[in-house]
PyMOL Python script that loads the backbone (N, CA, C, O; Angstrom):
from pymol import cmd

cmd.read_pdbstr("""\
ATOM      1  N   MET A   1       1.840  38.998   8.313  1.00  0.00           N
ATOM      2  CA  MET A   1       2.943  39.939   8.313  1.00  0.00           C
ATOM      3  C   MET A   1       3.415  40.122   9.754  1.00  0.00           C
ATOM      4  O   MET A   1       2.629  40.514  10.617  1.00  0.00           O
ATOM      5  N   GLU A   2       4.647  39.852  10.012  1.00  0.00           N
ATOM      6  CA  GLU A   2       5.215  39.937  11.345  1.00  0.00           C
ATOM      7  C   GLU A   2       5.660  41.369  11.627  1.00  0.00           C
ATOM      8  O   GLU A   2       6.409  41.952  10.842  1.00  0.00           O
ATOM      9  N   THR A   3       5.201  41.945  12.753  1.00  0.00           N
ATOM     10  CA  THR A   3       5.494  43.348  13.038  1.00  0.00           C
ATOM     11  C   THR A   3       6.984  43.628  13.200  1.00  0.00           C
ATOM     12  O   THR A   3       7.424  44.750  12.947  1.00  0.00           O
ATOM     13  N   ASP A   4       7.774  42.632  13.617  1.00  0.00           N
ATOM     14  CA  ASP A   4       9.201  42.855  13.813  1.00  0.00           C
ATOM     15  C   ASP A   4       9.966  42.954  12.502  1.00  0.00           C
ATOM     16  O   ASP A   4      11.055  43.527  12.473  1.00  0.00           O
ATOM     17  N   THR A   5       9.427  42.416  11.426  1.00  0.00           N
ATOM     18  CA  THR A   5      10.133  42.404  10.152  1.00  0.00           C
ATOM     19  C   THR A   5       9.488  43.319   9.115  1.00  0.00           C
ATOM     20  O   THR A   5       9.844  43.265   7.938  1.00  0.00           O
ATOM     21  N   VAL A   6       8.567  44.135   9.528  1.00  0.00           N
ATOM     22  CA  VAL A   6       7.839  45.009   8.609  1.00  0.00           C
ATOM     23  C   VAL A   6       8.707  46.202   8.223  1.00  0.00           C
ATOM     24  O   VAL A   6       9.365  46.806   9.070  1.00  0.00           O
ATOM     25  N   HIS A   7       8.700  46.532   6.937  1.00  0.00           N
ATOM     26  CA  HIS A   7       9.388  47.723   6.452  1.00  0.00           C
ATOM     27  C   HIS A   7       8.367  48.862   6.451  1.00  0.00           C
ATOM     28  O   HIS A   7       7.665  49.081   5.464  1.00  0.00           O
ATOM     29  N   TRP A   8       8.299  49.575   7.565  1.00  0.00           N
ATOM     30  CA  TRP A   8       7.246  50.561   7.805  1.00  0.00           C
ATOM     31  C   TRP A   8       7.065  51.606   6.707  1.00  0.00           C
ATOM     32  O   TRP A   8       5.925  51.919   6.364  1.00  0.00           O
ATOM     33  N   PRO A   9       8.138  52.160   6.140  1.00  0.00           N
ATOM     34  CA  PRO A   9       7.940  53.193   5.108  1.00  0.00           C
ATOM     35  C   PRO A   9       7.165  52.708   3.883  1.00  0.00           C
ATOM     36  O   PRO A   9       6.541  53.508   3.186  1.00  0.00           O
ATOM     37  N   SER A  10       7.203  51.414   3.624  1.00  0.00           N
ATOM     38  CA  SER A  10       6.525  50.895   2.434  1.00  0.00           C
ATOM     39  C   SER A  10       5.061  50.544   2.680  1.00  0.00           C
ATOM     40  O   SER A  10       4.353  50.182   1.740  1.00  0.00           O
ATOM     41  N   LEU A  11       4.591  50.643   3.927  1.00  0.00           N
ATOM     42  CA  LEU A  11       3.211  50.283   4.247  1.00  0.00           C
ATOM     43  C   LEU A  11       2.239  51.430   4.000  1.00  0.00           C
ATOM     44  O   LEU A  11       2.599  52.602   4.110  1.00  0.00           O
ATOM     45  N   THR A  12       1.008  51.074   3.666  1.00  0.00           N
ATOM     46  CA  THR A  12      -0.047  52.083   3.569  1.00  0.00           C
ATOM     47  C   THR A  12      -0.474  52.457   4.985  1.00  0.00           C
ATOM     48  O   THR A  12      -0.112  51.776   5.944  1.00  0.00           O
ATOM     49  N   GLN A  13      -1.236  53.527   5.116  1.00  0.00           N
ATOM     50  CA  GLN A  13      -1.733  53.937   6.433  1.00  0.00           C
ATOM     51  C   GLN A  13      -2.591  52.827   7.050  1.00  0.00           C
ATOM     52  O   GLN A  13      -2.512  52.581   8.253  1.00  0.00           O
ATOM     53  N   THR A  14      -3.406  52.160   6.235  1.00  0.00           N
ATOM     54  CA  THR A  14      -4.254  51.072   6.728  1.00  0.00           C
ATOM     55  C   THR A  14      -3.409  49.917   7.236  1.00  0.00           C
ATOM     56  O   THR A  14      -3.712  49.343   8.281  1.00  0.00           O
ATOM     57  N   GLU A  15      -2.364  49.574   6.521  1.00  0.00           N
ATOM     58  CA  GLU A  15      -1.471  48.492   6.949  1.00  0.00           C
ATOM     59  C   GLU A  15      -0.731  48.863   8.232  1.00  0.00           C
ATOM     60  O   GLU A  15      -0.552  48.023   9.114  1.00  0.00           O
ATOM     61  N   LYS A  16      -0.305  50.114   8.334  1.00  0.00           N
ATOM     62  CA  LYS A  16       0.364  50.568   9.559  1.00  0.00           C
ATOM     63  C   LYS A  16      -0.577  50.484  10.750  1.00  0.00           C
ATOM     64  O   LYS A  16      -0.183  50.054  11.833  1.00  0.00           O
ATOM     65  N   LYS A  17      -1.832  50.901  10.542  1.00  0.00           N
ATOM     66  CA  LYS A  17      -2.816  50.845  11.618  1.00  0.00           C
ATOM     67  C   LYS A  17      -3.044  49.395  12.054  1.00  0.00           C
ATOM     68  O   LYS A  17      -3.125  49.108  13.248  1.00  0.00           O
ATOM     69  N   ALA A  18      -3.144  48.496  11.095  1.00  0.00           N
ATOM     70  CA  ALA A  18      -3.350  47.085  11.405  1.00  0.00           C
ATOM     71  C   ALA A  18      -2.164  46.518  12.177  1.00  0.00           C
ATOM     72  O   ALA A  18      -2.355  45.769  13.135  1.00  0.00           O
ATOM     73  N   GLN A  19      -0.953  46.861  11.778  1.00  0.00           N
ATOM     74  CA  GLN A  19       0.237  46.377  12.471  1.00  0.00           C
ATOM     75  C   GLN A  19       0.321  46.929  13.896  1.00  0.00           C
ATOM     76  O   GLN A  19       0.699  46.214  14.825  1.00  0.00           O
ATOM     77  N   LEU A  20      -0.028  48.186  14.056  1.00  0.00           N
ATOM     78  CA  LEU A  20      -0.053  48.785  15.390  1.00  0.00           C
ATOM     79  C   LEU A  20      -1.072  48.083  16.290  1.00  0.00           C
ATOM     80  O   LEU A  20      -0.805  47.815  17.462  1.00  0.00           O
ATOM     81  N   PHE A  21      -2.233  47.793  15.723  1.00  0.00           N
ATOM     82  CA  PHE A  21      -3.263  47.082  16.480  1.00  0.00           C
ATOM     83  C   PHE A  21      -2.747  45.715  16.928  1.00  0.00           C
ATOM     84  O   PHE A  21      -2.896  45.347  18.092  1.00  0.00           O
ATOM     85  N   ILE A  22      -2.150  44.976  16.021  1.00  0.00           N
ATOM     86  CA  ILE A  22      -1.630  43.641  16.349  1.00  0.00           C
ATOM     87  C   ILE A  22      -0.601  43.733  17.471  1.00  0.00           C
ATOM     88  O   ILE A  22      -0.625  42.942  18.414  1.00  0.00           O
ATOM     89  N   LYS A  23       0.300  44.705  17.359  1.00  0.00           N
ATOM     90  CA  LYS A  23       1.349  44.870  18.375  1.00  0.00           C
ATOM     91  C   LYS A  23       0.736  45.178  19.750  1.00  0.00           C
ATOM     92  O   LYS A  23       1.151  44.609  20.759  1.00  0.00           O
ATOM     93  N   GLN A  24      -0.236  46.065  19.780  1.00  0.00           N
ATOM     94  CA  GLN A  24      -0.864  46.436  21.051  1.00  0.00           C
ATOM     95  C   GLN A  24      -1.684  45.277  21.614  1.00  0.00           C
ATOM     96  O   GLN A  24      -1.702  45.066  22.827  1.00  0.00           O
ATOM     97  N   LYS A  25      -2.365  44.523  20.743  1.00  0.00           N
ATOM     98  CA  LYS A  25      -3.151  43.382  21.206  1.00  0.00           C
ATOM     99  C   LYS A  25      -2.236  42.310  21.786  1.00  0.00           C
ATOM    100  O   LYS A  25      -2.562  41.699  22.804  1.00  0.00           O
ATOM    101  N   ARG A  26      -1.105  42.083  21.152  1.00  0.00           N
ATOM    102  CA  ARG A  26      -0.144  41.100  21.679  1.00  0.00           C
ATOM    103  C   ARG A  26       0.353  41.507  23.059  1.00  0.00           C
ATOM    104  O   ARG A  26       0.547  40.657  23.929  1.00  0.00           O
ATOM    105  N   LEU A  27       0.559  42.799  23.261  1.00  0.00           N
ATOM    106  CA  LEU A  27       0.978  43.279  24.570  1.00  0.00           C
ATOM    107  C   LEU A  27      -0.106  43.014  25.610  1.00  0.00           C
ATOM    108  O   LEU A  27       0.185  42.553  26.714  1.00  0.00           O
ATOM    109  N   LEU A  28      -1.353  43.306  25.257  1.00  0.00           N
ATOM    110  CA  LEU A  28      -2.464  43.002  26.164  1.00  0.00           C
ATOM    111  C   LEU A  28      -2.530  41.500  26.460  1.00  0.00           C
ATOM    112  O   LEU A  28      -2.742  41.097  27.604  1.00  0.00           O
ATOM    113  N   ASP A  29      -2.348  40.674  25.418  1.00  0.00           N
ATOM    114  CA  ASP A  29      -2.356  39.217  25.599  1.00  0.00           C
ATOM    115  C   ASP A  29      -1.285  38.792  26.601  1.00  0.00           C
ATOM    116  O   ASP A  29      -1.532  37.951  27.465  1.00  0.00           O
ATOM    117  N   THR A  30      -0.096  39.378  26.479  1.00  0.00           N
ATOM    118  CA  THR A  30       1.004  39.058  27.394  1.00  0.00           C
ATOM    119  C   THR A  30       0.664  39.458  28.825  1.00  0.00           C
ATOM    120  O   THR A  30       0.910  38.698  29.762  1.00  0.00           O
ATOM    121  N   PHE A  31       0.098  40.651  28.993  1.00  0.00           N
ATOM    122  CA  PHE A  31      -0.309  41.095  30.327  1.00  0.00           C
ATOM    123  C   PHE A  31      -1.299  40.116  30.945  1.00  0.00           C
ATOM    124  O   PHE A  31      -1.176  39.759  32.117  1.00  0.00           O
ATOM    125  N   LEU A  32      -2.271  39.687  30.162  1.00  0.00           N
ATOM    126  CA  LEU A  32      -3.284  38.763  30.662  1.00  0.00           C
ATOM    127  C   LEU A  32      -2.653  37.421  31.017  1.00  0.00           C
ATOM    128  O   LEU A  32      -2.927  36.873  32.084  1.00  0.00           O
ATOM    129  N   GLN A  33      -1.822  36.894  30.142  1.00  0.00           N
ATOM    130  CA  GLN A  33      -1.186  35.593  30.375  1.00  0.00           C
ATOM    131  C   GLN A  33      -0.302  35.587  31.610  1.00  0.00           C
ATOM    132  O   GLN A  33      -0.168  34.563  32.281  1.00  0.00           O
ATOM    133  N   ASN A  34       0.301  36.726  31.907  1.00  0.00           N
ATOM    134  CA  ASN A  34       1.202  36.814  33.063  1.00  0.00           C
ATOM    135  C   ASN A  34       0.514  37.309  34.334  1.00  0.00           C
ATOM    136  O   ASN A  34       1.162  37.528  35.357  1.00  0.00           O
ATOM    137  N   GLY A  35      -0.794  37.481  34.258  1.00  0.00           N
ATOM    138  CA  GLY A  35      -1.546  37.884  35.440  1.00  0.00           C
ATOM    139  C   GLY A  35      -1.389  39.342  35.818  1.00  0.00           C
ATOM    140  O   GLY A  35      -1.741  39.732  36.932  1.00  0.00           O
ATOM    141  N   ALA A  36      -0.868  40.153  34.915  1.00  0.00           N
ATOM    142  CA  ALA A  36      -0.673  41.565  35.217  1.00  0.00           C
ATOM    143  C   ALA A  36      -1.993  42.337  35.172  1.00  0.00           C
ATOM    144  O   ALA A  36      -2.123  43.386  35.802  1.00  0.00           O
ATOM    145  N   ILE A  37      -2.977  41.813  34.423  1.00  0.00           N
ATOM    146  CA  ILE A  37      -4.312  42.406  34.363  1.00  0.00           C
ATOM    147  C   ILE A  37      -5.356  41.298  34.452  1.00  0.00           C
ATOM    148  O   ILE A  37      -5.087  40.144  34.118  1.00  0.00           O
ATOM    149  N   SER A  38      -6.527  41.662  34.899  1.00  0.00           N
ATOM    150  CA  SER A  38      -7.622  40.691  34.995  1.00  0.00           C
ATOM    151  C   SER A  38      -8.293  40.523  33.634  1.00  0.00           C
ATOM    152  O   SER A  38      -8.045  41.305  32.716  1.00  0.00           O
ATOM    153  N   ARG A  39      -9.129  39.518  33.507  1.00  0.00           N
ATOM    154  CA  ARG A  39      -9.881  39.302  32.270  1.00  0.00           C
ATOM    155  C   ARG A  39     -10.773  40.515  31.982  1.00  0.00           C
ATOM    156  O   ARG A  39     -10.905  40.932  30.831  1.00  0.00           O
ATOM    157  N   ALA A  40     -11.387  41.080  33.034  1.00  0.00           N
ATOM    158  CA  ALA A  40     -12.248  42.252  32.847  1.00  0.00           C
ATOM    159  C   ALA A  40     -11.444  43.443  32.317  1.00  0.00           C
ATOM    160  O   ALA A  40     -11.909  44.161  31.432  1.00  0.00           O
ATOM    161  N   GLN A  41     -10.238  43.653  32.857  1.00  0.00           N
ATOM    162  CA  GLN A  41      -9.382  44.736  32.381  1.00  0.00           C
ATOM    163  C   GLN A  41      -8.960  44.494  30.930  1.00  0.00           C
ATOM    164  O   GLN A  41      -8.928  45.420  30.120  1.00  0.00           O
ATOM    165  N   TYR A  42      -8.638  43.244  30.617  1.00  0.00           N
ATOM    166  CA  TYR A  42      -8.247  42.880  29.258  1.00  0.00           C
ATOM    167  C   TYR A  42      -9.389  43.159  28.280  1.00  0.00           C
ATOM    168  O   TYR A  42      -9.196  43.795  27.243  1.00  0.00           O
ATOM    169  N   ASP A  43     -10.575  42.673  28.630  1.00  0.00           N
ATOM    170  CA  ASP A  43     -11.731  42.852  27.750  1.00  0.00           C
ATOM    171  C   ASP A  43     -12.028  44.328  27.505  1.00  0.00           C
ATOM    172  O   ASP A  43     -12.301  44.732  26.374  1.00  0.00           O
ATOM    173  N   LYS A  44     -11.973  45.127  28.563  1.00  0.00           N
ATOM    174  CA  LYS A  44     -12.239  46.560  28.411  1.00  0.00           C
ATOM    175  C   LYS A  44     -11.153  47.234  27.573  1.00  0.00           C
ATOM    176  O   LYS A  44     -11.448  48.036  26.688  1.00  0.00           O
ATOM    177  N   SER A  45      -9.903  46.902  27.860  1.00  0.00           N
ATOM    178  CA  SER A  45      -8.802  47.508  27.109  1.00  0.00           C
ATOM    179  C   SER A  45      -8.851  47.124  25.636  1.00  0.00           C
ATOM    180  O   SER A  45      -8.606  47.961  24.768  1.00  0.00           O
ATOM    181  N   LEU A  46      -9.165  45.865  25.350  1.00  0.00           N
ATOM    182  CA  LEU A  46      -9.253  45.429  23.965  1.00  0.00           C
ATOM    183  C   LEU A  46     -10.427  46.100  23.261  1.00  0.00           C
ATOM    184  O   LEU A  46     -10.317  46.498  22.101  1.00  0.00           O
ATOM    185  N   HIS A  47     -11.536  46.224  23.956  1.00  0.00           N
ATOM    186  CA  HIS A  47     -12.697  46.915  23.392  1.00  0.00           C
ATOM    187  C   HIS A  47     -12.337  48.371  23.074  1.00  0.00           C
ATOM    188  O   HIS A  47     -12.632  48.866  21.986  1.00  0.00           O
ATOM    189  N   ASP A  48     -11.703  49.043  24.023  1.00  0.00           N
ATOM    190  CA  ASP A  48     -11.300  50.446  23.823  1.00  0.00           C
ATOM    191  C   ASP A  48     -10.305  50.578  22.672  1.00  0.00           C
ATOM    192  O   ASP A  48     -10.395  51.511  21.874  1.00  0.00           O
ATOM    193  N   LEU A  49      -9.360  49.648  22.585  1.00  0.00           N
ATOM    194  CA  LEU A  49      -8.374  49.668  21.509  1.00  0.00           C
ATOM    195  C   LEU A  49      -9.054  49.518  20.149  1.00  0.00           C
ATOM    196  O   LEU A  49      -8.765  50.265  19.214  1.00  0.00           O
ATOM    197  N   ARG A  50      -9.956  48.547  20.050  1.00  0.00           N
ATOM    198  CA  ARG A  50     -10.691  48.353  18.789  1.00  0.00           C
ATOM    199  C   ARG A  50     -11.462  49.612  18.410  1.00  0.00           C
ATOM    200  O   ARG A  50     -11.446  50.050  17.260  1.00  0.00           O
ATOM    201  N   GLU A  51     -12.134  50.179  19.403  1.00  0.00           N
ATOM    202  CA  GLU A  51     -12.959  51.363  19.158  1.00  0.00           C
ATOM    203  C   GLU A  51     -12.112  52.542  18.687  1.00  0.00           C
ATOM    204  O   GLU A  51     -12.456  53.199  17.704  1.00  0.00           O
ATOM    205  N   LYS A  52     -11.020  52.810  19.375  1.00  0.00           N
ATOM    206  CA  LYS A  52     -10.163  53.950  19.038  1.00  0.00           C
ATOM    207  C   LYS A  52      -9.495  53.799  17.680  1.00  0.00           C
ATOM    208  O   LYS A  52      -9.267  54.784  16.978  1.00  0.00           O
ATOM    209  N   MET A  53      -9.180  52.548  17.312  1.00  0.00           N
ATOM    210  CA  MET A  53      -8.486  52.318  16.047  1.00  0.00           C
ATOM    211  C   MET A  53      -9.442  51.986  14.905  1.00  0.00           C
ATOM    212  O   MET A  53      -9.017  51.831  13.760  1.00  0.00           O
ATOM    213  N   GLY A  54     -10.723  51.878  15.213  1.00  0.00           N
ATOM    214  CA  GLY A  54     -11.694  51.579  14.177  1.00  0.00           C
ATOM    215  C   GLY A  54     -11.585  50.162  13.637  1.00  0.00           C
ATOM    216  O   GLY A  54     -11.829  49.920  12.456  1.00  0.00           O
ATOM    217  N   ILE A  55     -11.218  49.231  14.506  1.00  0.00           N
ATOM    218  CA  ILE A  55     -11.070  47.829  14.121  1.00  0.00           C
ATOM    219  C   ILE A  55     -12.271  47.063  14.671  1.00  0.00           C
ATOM    220  O   ILE A  55     -12.546  47.115  15.870  1.00  0.00           O
ATOM    221  N   ASP A  56     -12.986  46.352  13.798  1.00  0.00           N
ATOM    222  CA  ASP A  56     -14.046  45.503  14.331  1.00  0.00           C
ATOM    223  C   ASP A  56     -13.545  44.062  14.367  1.00  0.00           C
ATOM    224  O   ASP A  56     -12.531  43.734  13.750  1.00  0.00           O
ATOM    225  N   LYS A  57     -14.253  43.217  15.082  1.00  0.00           N
ATOM    226  CA  LYS A  57     -13.792  41.848  15.287  1.00  0.00           C
ATOM    227  C   LYS A  57     -13.571  41.103  13.979  1.00  0.00           C
ATOM    228  O   LYS A  57     -12.684  40.254  13.899  1.00  0.00           O
ATOM    229  N   SER A  58     -14.360  41.403  12.954  1.00  0.00           N
ATOM    230  CA  SER A  58     -14.201  40.695  11.687  1.00  0.00           C
ATOM    231  C   SER A  58     -12.886  41.055  10.998  1.00  0.00           C
ATOM    232  O   SER A  58     -12.378  40.273  10.194  1.00  0.00           O
ATOM    233  N   MET A  59     -12.331  42.228  11.302  1.00  0.00           N
ATOM    234  CA  MET A  59     -11.065  42.659  10.702  1.00  0.00           C
ATOM    235  C   MET A  59      -9.867  42.143  11.486  1.00  0.00           C
ATOM    236  O   MET A  59      -8.740  42.178  10.992  1.00  0.00           O
ATOM    237  N   GLU A  60     -10.099  41.672  12.689  1.00  0.00           N
ATOM    238  CA  GLU A  60      -9.023  41.302  13.582  1.00  0.00           C
ATOM    239  C   GLU A  60      -8.496  39.914  13.230  1.00  0.00           C
ATOM    240  O   GLU A  60      -9.158  38.895  13.427  1.00  0.00           O
ATOM    241  N   ARG A  61      -7.278  39.923  12.702  1.00  0.00           N
ATOM    242  CA  ARG A  61      -6.604  38.674  12.429  1.00  0.00           C
ATOM    243  C   ARG A  61      -5.119  38.957  12.354  1.00  0.00           C
ATOM    244  O   ARG A  61      -4.705  40.083  12.081  1.00  0.00           O
ATOM    245  N   GLU A  62      -4.328  37.945  12.594  1.00  0.00           N
ATOM    246  CA  GLU A  62      -2.869  38.117  12.692  1.00  0.00           C
ATOM    247  C   GLU A  62      -2.208  38.372  11.344  1.00  0.00           C
ATOM    248  O   GLU A  62      -1.116  38.939  11.312  1.00  0.00           O
ATOM    249  N   ASP A  63      -2.815  37.981  10.237  1.00  0.00           N
ATOM    250  CA  ASP A  63      -2.126  38.048   8.948  1.00  0.00           C
ATOM    251  C   ASP A  63      -2.497  39.269   8.127  1.00  0.00           C
ATOM    252  O   ASP A  63      -2.373  39.239   6.903  1.00  0.00           O
ATOM    253  N   ILE A  64      -2.951  40.344   8.764  1.00  0.00           N
ATOM    254  CA  ILE A  64      -3.338  41.554   8.044  1.00  0.00           C
ATOM    255  C   ILE A  64      -2.092  42.145   7.401  1.00  0.00           C
ATOM    256  O   ILE A  64      -2.171  43.178   6.736  1.00  0.00           O
TER     257      ILE A  64
END
""", "prot")
cmd.dss("prot")
cmd.show_as("cartoon", "prot")
cmd.util.cbc("prot")
cmd.orient("prot")
């Protein structure tokens, strides 16, 4: 499910949370790819994001 084409009102809370996570992770990925943050900063930020949103690595996938 692509976050840009999602019809937010029709999503469940779980689906909204998953889409928000994907969007934030993509932003972190972009920062890392462009050298705006270090690998250590990326790893910590991603860990914190997963923790705050209750996402574990097994749930993390692009097609949620």
